[in-house]
Every structure is written in structure tokens, then in C-alpha cells.
Steps between C-alpha positions, in 0.01 A plus 500: 500500500667235272874410532557654159355829623697499830817477292385717212360794672819608685675485159235710340520760781865558423422610159360835373127472562394539138770252389374258765148535370617406147683196634191390696291526181754302312503227759123502493497450122742215538274319739723547810241660720241309718206385305246332730200589281204704631428459867132454567226383726125534520569782748750688281329457161298805404348691210620853431333715237418184304844358554535160662802517739643188667617731786490874552879553510602676176825627346503884474602685195877579456657164557454386126460817323554358147316166542826307489402209731118483553498126416740446796328735738167327409646207702652682789216480747328834420126521457522750216780706321517861394766563240638836371458802515491535122477804287414528132857568389829351654664731724823475714369663816710714723877494506673248738545474788121473556458217753610483862458251785434640843573195723457697830140574391417180308423725208615605151497822307464507126490778233481270194263724300303228313794337334358227269541356147163646377160353444567316173809315632310398814205373276744287299638352823160424641389347174785252540344390825148456375310212639360383842607690800496399867422843621376824345748721330458879509671805364593832650460770232652846485578795278829604330662786691514720179146418382294797386176303590562268798127396512541372140808296617308303752229412250761409237687256737171333582416461124835329436527288802144442618465185285791345684411563867211425748488841655669839466595762767498872413810643678447872566695509830872433420698789647784445255334650192460881518129610520364144499327531837308802386296256295345388837297818501121435460460657150825366356439157632139494380616576141790256515274218621245575231762448224627183670144365531440576122814316411403207721159481335665466162683184604357163388511411868497796739701465815447626855661848540653601836638839608811535700520806735758665711535489880568862538133598474281682760148403582338739243715368225416142577131584515527660155682207350242261648216688332678506167581132530145405569353725221758359260389139578858376532559155643696613810775698653862416588604685820776610496805592292828621653527808721713808494481536878818409707358544851681281767766347267830390631710410197756751370367460154146606603530841337547367149224627261244255390220275631541321822355154544536215766431499873464860564223530246281243678317727742433803261391285212268298715343815636425609141364153433260512792382853415440393141298196622276736703460747218400220254273337752685178458340465155827532299762223511834635649843358469728588794867565426775671697720330763356159488776264623314247707167310527413729790555796266287341242215425742519861635458641151202261436339593827548877408298441182713323241374196307859418390845613566822554313871496591833581336752675725484229764623243246837674518536403864287175501564341151247398245377217717354766737183506296417136558591527861268803558214318319541182702533695829206722411271188476602414853437851637153522334412161653625614840287817474195292423461604140373220276575706182720795411193707420372470860815694620496790253448832683435359841772726662496807277366740761816456703710638217279807474553577869889464490 
């Protein structure tokens, strides 16, 4: 952790969490955050759904919802970025307070509800940052909470923003928009992905499409989602979003309504990841997210079946420089385990997660 982070993080933790997030983004835009550039090595570099990644450690959606600082995050050590989530029309999200730190559990709870400036505003911001990128930029896409046709919303966001990003993630798993997780049902999901696929085909340069799923799924639901994902021909699956489960938490704020992320999500999300890897026969690229806070966590996700990982909540405790540190240490861990490439490690320990 940099000296600036050691001084700044305690200050941010004394602020309201949402205010602290806004201050952190402002500091990032001003160039005050660590910018080591992408961390890479022959062992870390990989190809994911046609995307060349300098390393497999990505930024999860939610940190930069409105694409305010992708040009700075591009230099922060990540191997790829996921911006958003974004809906067709701007919406304020749920009333505040809607973000809580749980220090005793190294976790956070949010019930933002897809607050964002809307697809057109994000497109204008991304257009200002057109040009060469150090890492791929992706976008998490969603639906307006009052939309009469949510499937249409996903396709519409892709039509507007597809020309400005390198990949897109269909988010049907946020617990903070009423009814959204019902779109994970096989029939609903198949129809939704068909519309997204049609919109993608209409772009001058179609992008890889990922699907983000919830951790609160049983084996039958995971199996059904795997079949739909394979039939739809999507590029991969992001496993997982936040959870509504509160088992084993210690912090007095644990009962706040919303999605839980951070350390307690690591095991359940990794079990879903491993099950999905089995159900897809290892043929579909998976991105593991949920509780990643160290290189050991990242390697565990990879060995459970992930070709890449993402983090967000851990940045609250470890600072933005955590991404570069995890990538650097992951290189050493892979070498120590005898893996010459990242791909060699993918899925090598997934069966253990299915037994737990």
C-alpha cells in the first residue's frame, strides 16, 4: 500500500461510505491514485473471449458506474475494467442511506438500485476517452426499474454503448431491483439473450457478451443457466453478483437490506463458479468475482474454474494499489505451483469446491 493510501484510507473511512466513494473517484480523476500501469508477465498474460488481458485481475462493476475515470483506472494495474451498471435512462436509484461498511466481516452491503446517468451520458463520456487503451474496457448493462420491457432495455443499452466498449455484461442478478433476478429463469433468460445477441449483431464491431449471475442459486438453477448460456452462444459468465444471505456475519449492520459483497461471499460464490465450470464442461470462459482480496483468493478462483477474476469491495480495505499487488503476487504463486501459464491452472481444483 502506498503512503498516500495509508494516510488517505483512514480519512475516507471516517466519512459516510457513499460520500467516501465519491471523494475517491474525484481523487482518481485528479490523478492522485496509484498508476503503475498494467502489471503483466508471460505467465499472467492471457486471452479471454478474444480479449487480450495483460493479467487476469479485473475491476468489477459498481466502482465506476458512470464511466467517470476509466482513463485513470486503465493505468491502475488491472488487467481489464468493467464499468457501470448502466440503464437506458438515467435513474437516481434507491434512497440513501444505501451503502454500509461491515469492518468486522471485511464486507459491504449496498442497495444502490442501478443509480447511473443513463446510456447516452455514459456514451458521451466514453467518446471523450476514445483512443488506444492499455486494457479492455467493458460495461455492465441493466434495465430501468420502471421499464415495461426489461429485455428491450438490455438490447438498447448495448446499441448505444456497444461501439464504445470492448465487452458487455448482462446483469440479471442484482438483488436491488425488484424482480430482476426472475430474469435468470431459463425461458426469460433465453429470450433476453436472444434480443441482446440481435443488438450485438447490428453493431459495426460486435463485442463479447458475458452474463452475470447470482450466488444464491441451487444446483438445478445453475445447470439450467449453463444450458441457456451455451445455447445462446455467449462469450462467458461472471460468477457471481452480491448475495442476500447473512449467515455467520458479526457486524451489527449485517441486517441491512441489500446485496452483500466482500470476504463472506468468497466461499459461496466460488462454489457456484466450480459448479458452473462442471456444468459447462470447462468450455465456457468464467470470471470469478466475490470476496477476492489477495493473490491466494485469486488463485483459488482460477483453480475452481475461472479464467479471470474481479474485485471491488477489497479496494475499500486495501486501496486501489491492491490490484497491482494481487497481480504481482499471483505471478509468484502460479510459478510456485509449477504453472507455466495461467491457463494451465484453470479448473485444477474445482472438485474440492463441489465436495465442501
